[in-house]
N, C-alpha and C positions, 0 to 999 in steps of 0.2 A: 779034517776037522779036529780041533782040539778041545775034548770036553772035560779036561782036568781044570776045576775052578781055580782062578787066580786068587792069590791071598792079597786083598786089598781092603779088609775090613778095618775100620776105625781110622783111615787116613784118607786125606783128600787126594783126588787124582784126576788127571785130564784124560777123558775117554779117547780123544784123537791119538794120543800118544801110545795107546795100549793094542792097536791093531793096525797093520799096514797092507797095502795092496801087494798082490802077486800076479804076475802076468798070466792071463787065461783061468784064473782060479777064483774060488770063493774061499775066503780065510775067515775062520771063526775062532773066538776066544770066550770061553765060558767064565763069567766073573763070579756067578753065584748059581749053584744048583741046588734046589729044594723040591720036595714033593709037591708043594703049591705052585712051582713055577721056577723059571730060571731067568737069568740076566746074561745075555749073550751079545758080544760085539761082533759084527760082521764087516768084512771089506770086500766088495764086488768089484772084480774088473769089468770092463765093458763087455755087455752082451751075456753076462753071467746073472743067475738068479736062483729062487727056490721054487721047487715044485709046489702045487697047491697040497693043502691039508687042512684038517681041522684041529682045534685045540679045545680042550674041556673047559678052559677058562679064558676070560678076556686076555687079549695081548696088546702090548703097547709097542710102538716102533717109533724111534727119535731119529732123525736124519741128521748125521753130523756134517756130511758135505755131499755134494751131488744132489740127483733129483730121483725119486722112485715113482712109479706108476704102479700101484697096488690095487688089485681087483678083489673086492669083497662082496660076495652073493651076486656076482654078475655086474656090479658098478665099479667103475674104475676111478680112483682118486690119485691126484698128483701131489705129492708130498715133497716139499723143498727142504733144503739145509736150514736147521733151527726149528723145524716143525715137527709136530708128534702127531700120531694118529692112533686111536684105540679101536682095536679089531674085536668085534663081538664074539663070544664063545660059539662053538659050534657052527660056524659059517666056513665055507670053502674059502681059504686064504693061504698065502698071497700068491700072486704071480707077479714078481717084480720085474719090471722093465726099465732100462735105462739106455741112454745114447752114451753115457760116459760113466766113469767110475763112481761108486757110491759107498759110503760108509755109514752104519748105522747101529744103534743099540736096541736090542730086541728084549722086551720085558714080558 
């Protein structure tokens, strides 16, 4: 995982061009890291995901391409490319499941 924030402030950019897939891996790129939250891009190869965890604040995931199945508090949601999901604070999230590659932006 790359946790060094990218220098993209004050200029427009395309999210999809800033994170690429890697075979059998999860690739992450931190765009902004603050005490109140982070903005991180992820690229998940097939059958990759994140372990369940809680966050002290609401989190947002925007799906760039692919499809995610995200379980929040025991309820699974399907989130498609171009869609966004707001995940409430202090809930067990996420368990990402996909059949194919997925790129997303996590805020």
